[in-house]
C-alpha positions in Angstrom: -9.0 15.6 -42.8 -12.2 13.9 -44.2 -13.6 17.1 -45.6 -10.1 17.9 -47.2 -10.1 14.5 -48.9 -13.7 14.7 -50.1 -13.1 18.3 -51.3 -9.8 17.2 -53.0 -11.7 14.5 -54.9 -14.6 16.7 -56.1 -12.1 19.4 -57.0 -10.1 17.0 -59.2 -13.3 16.0 -60.8 -14.5 19.5 -61.5 -11.0 20.5 -62.8 -11.0 17.7 -65.3 -14.6 18.5 -66.6 -13.5 22.2 -66.9 -10.6 21.2 -68.9 -12.9 19.4 -71.2 -11.3 16.0 -70.3 -13.2 12.9 -69.4 -12.0 10.7 -66.5 -12.3 6.9 -67.5 -13.8 4.5 -65.1 -10.4 3.0 -64.0 -9.0 6.4 -63.0 -12.3 7.1 -61.0 -12.1 3.7 -59.1 -8.4 4.4 -58.4 -9.2 7.7 -57.1 -12.0 6.4 -55.0 -9.6 3.7 -53.6 -7.0 6.4 -52.7 -9.6 8.5 -51.0 -10.9 5.4 -48.9 -7.4 4.4 -47.9 -6.6 7.9 -46.7 -9.8 8.1 -44.8 -9.1 4.9 -43.1 -5.5 6.0 -42.2 -7.0 9.2 -40.8 -9.4 7.1 -38.7 -6.7 4.8 -37.4 -4.6 7.9 -36.4 -7.5 9.5 -34.6 -8.4 6.3 -32.8 -4.8 5.8 -31.6 -4.5 9.5 -30.5 -7.8 9.0 -28.5 -6.5 5.8 -26.9 -3.3 7.3 -26.0 -5.1 10.3 -24.5 -7.1 7.9 -22.3 -3.9 6.1 -21.1 -1.9 7.6 -18.2 1.3 6.1 -16.7 3.2 7.4 -13.7 6.4 6.4 -11.9 6.4 7.4 -8.3 7.9 5.9 -5.1 10.3 6.6 -2.4 13.8 5.9 -0.9 15.4 6.0 2.5 18.8 5.7 4.1 19.0 4.6 7.8 21.5 4.9 10.7 21.3 3.1 14.0 23.2 3.3 17.2 21.8 0.6 19.6 22.7 0.0 23.2 25.0 -2.9 23.7 25.6 -3.1 19.9 27.9 -1.5 17.3 26.5 1.6 15.5 26.0 1.1 11.7 24.4 2.4 8.6 21.5 0.0 9.0 19.4 0.2 6.0 19.0 1.2 2.5 15.6 1.1 0.7 14.4 1.8 -2.8 10.8 1.4 -3.6 9.5 2.4 -7.1 5.8 2.6 -7.6 4.1 2.0 -10.9 0.8 3.5 -11.8 -1.2 2.9 -15.0 -4.8 4.1 -15.6 -7.0 3.8 -18.7 -9.8 6.4 -18.8 -12.1 5.8 -15.8 -12.2 2.1 -16.4 -9.3 0.5 -14.9 -6.2 1.3 -12.8 -3.0 -0.8 -12.1 -0.6 -0.1 -9.2 2.5 -2.0 -8.2 5.3 -1.5 -5.8 8.8 -3.2 -5.8 11.0 -2.9 -2.6 14.7 -3.2 -3.0 16.7 -3.5 0.3 20.2 -4.5 1.3 20.4 -7.2 4.0 23.0 -7.7 6.7 25.2 -9.6 4.3 25.3 -6.9 1.8 23.0 -8.6 -0.7 20.0 -7.1 -2.4 16.6 -8.3 -1.6 13.7 -7.7 -3.9 10.0 -7.9 -2.5 6.9 -7.3 -4.4 5.0 -5.1 -1.8 1.8 -5.1 -3.9 0.5 -5.4 -7.5 -3.2 -5.0 -8.0 -5.7 -3.9 -10.7 -8.9 -1.9 -10.0 -11.9 -2.0 -12.2 -14.2 0.9 -11.5 -17.8 0.1 -11.5 -19.1 3.6 -10.8 -18.1 6.7 -9.0 -18.5 5.0 -5.5 -17.2 1.5 -6.1 -14.3 -0.4 -7.6 -13.1 -4.1 -7.7 -9.5 -4.6 -6.8 -7.7 -7.9 -7.7 -4.2 -9.1 -6.9 -1.9 -8.5 -4.0 -2.8 -5.3 -2.1 -1.8 -3.8 1.2 -4.0 -4.9 4.0 -7.0 -2.6 4.4 -7.0 -3.4 8.1 -6.2 -0.3 10.1 -4.4 2.9 8.9 -0.6 2.6 9.3 0.1 -0.3 6.8 -1.9 0.9 3.9 -1.5 4.8 4.3 1.5 5.7 6.5 4.2 3.1 6.3 6.3 4.7 3.4 9.4 6.3 5.0 8.7 9.8 3.6 5.3 9.7 5.1 6.1 8.1 8.5 7.0 10.7 10.9 9.5 8.3 12.7 12.5 6.4 11.4 10.8 3.2 12.5 7.5 1.6 12.5 5.4 1.5 15.7 5.9 -1.7 17.7 3.9 -4.6 16.2 3.0 -2.7 13.0 6.0 -4.1 11.1 6.4 -7.4 9.3 5.4 -10.4 11.4 3.9 -8.3 14.1 0.3 -7.7 15.2 -0.9 -5.9 12.1 -1.5 -7.8 8.8 0.5 -6.3 6.0 -0.9 -7.6 2.7 -3.6 -9.7 1.2 -3.8 -11.8 -2.1 -7.4 -11.8 -3.3 -10.3 -9.5 -4.1 -11.4 -6.3 -2.6 -14.5 -4.1 -3.1 -13.6 -0.5 -2.1 -14.9 3.0 -2.6 -16.7 5.9 -1.0 -20.2 6.6 0.0 -22.2 9.8 -0.8 -22.2 12.4 1.8 -24.7 12.4 4.5 -24.9 16.0 5.6 -21.4 17.0 6.0 -20.1 13.5 6.8 -18.0 11.5 4.3 -17.2 7.8 4.6 -15.2 5.1 2.8 -15.2 1.4 2.9 -13.3 -1.7 2.0 -14.6 -5.4 2.0 -12.3 -8.1 1.0 -11.8 -11.8 0.6 -8.3 -13.2 0.5 -6.0 -16.2 1.1 -5.3 -17.1 4.8 -2.0 -16.1 6.5 0.3 -18.7 7.9 1.3 -19.3 11.6 4.3 -21.0 13.0 7.6 -20.9 14.7 10.2 -18.5 13.4 14.0 -19.2 13.3 14.6 -17.4 16.5 12.1 -19.7 18.2 9.3 -17.0 18.5 5.7 -18.0 17.5 4.7 -15.6 14.8 1.9 -14.9 12.3 3.3 -14.6 8.7 1.5 -11.3 7.7 2.8 -11.8 4.1 0.1 -14.1 2.7 0.9 -16.7 0.2 -0.7 -17.8 -3.1 -2.2 -20.9 -1.4 -4.6 -21.4 1.4 -3.2 -24.9 2.3 -5.7 -26.4 4.6 -7.4 -23.1 5.7 -10.4 -21.3 4.5 -10.4 -17.9 3.0 -10.1 -14.7 5.2 -13.0 -12.3 4.9 -12.9 -8.9 6.3 -13.1 -5.1 5.9 -12.8 -1.6 7.2 -15.3 1.3 7.5 -14.2 4.8 8.1 -16.0 8.2 8.6 -14.9 11.7 8.2 -17.0 13.6 10.9 -15.1 16.8 10.3 -12.8 17.8 7.4 -9.5 16.7 8.9 -10.5 13.8 11.0 -11.0 10.1 10.2 -12.1 7.4 12.4 -12.0 3.7 11.2 -13.0 0.4 12.4 -11.7 -2.9 11.0 -12.4 -6.7 11.3 -11.6 -10.0 9.6 -12.3 -13.7 10.2 -11.4 -17.0 8.8 -8.6 -19.5 9.4 -4.8 -19.6 9.3 -2.6 -22.5 8.4 -0.1 -23.6 11.0 3.1 -24.9 9.5 5.4 -26.8 11.8 9.0 -27.8 11.4 7.8 -31.4 11.0 6.0 -30.4 7.9 2.6 -31.0 9.5 -0.1 -28.4 8.7 -3.1 -27.5 10.9 -6.0 -25.1 10.5 -6.7 -22.6 13.2 -9.6 -20.1 13.8 -8.4 -16.6 12.9 -10.0 -13.2 14.1 -8.9 -9.7 13.6 -10.2 -6.4 15.2 -8.6 -2.9 14.8 -9.6 0.6 15.3 -7.9 3.9 14.3 -8.0 7.6 14.3 -6.3 10.4 12.5 -6.8 14.3 13.2 -4.9 17.1 11.7 -5.5 20.7 12.8 -3.3 23.3 11.2 0.3 22.1 12.0 -0.8 19.7 14.7 -1.2 16.0 13.8 -2.6 13.2 16.1 -2.7 9.5 15.0 -3.7 6.5 17.1 -4.3 2.9 16.3 -5.1 -0.4 18.0 -4.9 -4.0 16.3 -5.5 -7.5 17.5 -5.0 -10.8 15.8 -6.3 -13.8 17.5 -5.5 -17.4 16.8 -7.3 -20.4 18.3 -6.0 -23.7 19.5 -5.9 -27.0 17.7 -5.8 -30.2 19.8 -3.5 -32.0 17.3 -0.9 -29.2 17.5 1.8 -28.8 20.3 1.9 -25.1 19.7 -0.7 -23.0 21.6 -2.7 -20.1 20.0 -3.0 -16.8 21.5 -3.4 -13.0 20.8 -1.0 -10.5 19.1 -2.0 -6.9 20.2 -0.4 -3.7 19.4 -1.4 0.0 19.7 0.3 3.5 19.5 -0.4 7.1 19.9 1.7 9.7 18.0 1.6 13.5 18.2 3.6 15.9 15.8 3.7 19.6 15.3 5.3 21.4 12.4 6.5 24.9 13.2 5.5 27.6 10.7 8.6 29.8 11.1 11.1 27.1 10.5 11.1 23.6 8.8 11.3 21.7 12.0 8.8 19.0 13.3 9.0 17.5 16.7 7.3 14.0 17.3 6.4 11.9 20.2 5.2 8.4 20.1 4.2 5.8 22.6 3.5 2.2 21.6 2.9 -1.2 23.2 3.0 -4.8 21.7 1.8 -8.0 23.4 2.2 -11.5 22.0 2.3 -14.9 23.5 6.1 -14.8 24.1 6.5 -11.2 25.6 5.3 -7.7 26.3 6.9 -4.7 25.0 6.6 -1.1 25.4 8.4 1.9 23.6 8.7 5.6 24.0 10.1 7.5 21.1 10.9 11.1 20.6 12.1 12.6 17.3 12.9 15.8 15.4 12.4 16.2 11.6 14.0 18.7 9.3 11.8 19.2 6.1 13.7 20.2 3.1 10.3 20.0 1.3 7.0 18.2 1.9 8.6 15.0 0.4 12.2 15.3 1.4 12.9 14.8 5.2 15.7 14.2 7.5 14.9 12.5 10.8 16.6 11.8 14.2 14.9 9.9 17.0 15.6 8.4 20.4 13.8 5.1 21.3 13.5 3.8 24.9 12.5 0.1 24.7 11.3 -2.1 27.6 10.2 -5.7 27.4 9.4 -8.8 29.6 9.2 -12.5 28.8 5.8 -13.9 29.6 7.4 -17.3 30.4 10.4 -16.3 32.6 9.8 -12.6 33.5 13.2 -11.7 32.3 13.8 -8.5 30.5 13.8 -8.7 26.7 14.3 -6.1 23.9 15.5 -3.6 26.4 18.1 -1.9 24.1 17.5 1.7 23.7 18.6 3.2 20.5 19.3 6.4 18.4 18.1 6.3 14.8 18.5 8.7 11.9 17.0 8.6 8.5 17.0 10.5 5.4 13.8 9.9 3.2 12.4 11.2 0.0 9.3 10.7 -2.1 9.1 11.2 -5.8 
């Protein structure tokens, strides 16, 4: 457009001279002003277009609908979840992602949770700084496998849900990225510093770690940790995770005490054609405080899961075994399921869970109710 405007200006001048007419100084000044204004408008339009071309927005997410038939309990449609995920990226400079989770509780009311909301500033091809609330980088299941259309089972493994053995989220800073290849081996890493989780007695009397961290550290120090994973072959990843710091114990009396806090985990994932193997171990350990009547302890969980997707029909059998130990009880679970895949992101599941548990204090059975689960889930 600049060339067109310049050419138009020169053409008008030559045309006026060819006609034997002289343009006075006011007309020349006005013409120059008009040309400059058009050039500014053209530059603004170009700048806006380039900015819009660098910006990208995406709405993604998933939803699921659950049914449960539990031993010694009434069957029911037990869960509805809608989780929109928002992505925004500007060039290769910054990216924002956030997830809201809408669920319906047992009273029919809608609960809204901010699962995560974090921005990432890209430093180079191998490093980015993430700020905000992000899914815990400890382990594999929470940060990569928990969405209902990705999870092969209608339920999370024992100890990998909220208030279990696995941390679920952090509020703080994380440095994450990948490293250059060494031969054929690729690797990725996360290092984070975040607010400490809390620790206390739940409404049902169980001693729990609140894995949803808050925006205050209370009397505790920050938690520092990370995960490092390698890909020794194309479809395998092996990771190791660790964190340390303190937790804040919050008692019913309102007193708060700081406790030592250590986390260790390891995970493995391997895919070969239609066969998939996943395994993970996680432990959170809390020390004692002589001023508190509540003892510390360890929260440990692990699971192994196999699945196979048939090539000649859209069926996928799944087998999972998991175990969860905490200061109150030990639990074990066998689960077998069958999935029907309408597409890669639309899946219907049915599963049977055999649950066994024992109280550490009395030795009495706990959580022994077997159940049949069904779920319809889709990602978008």
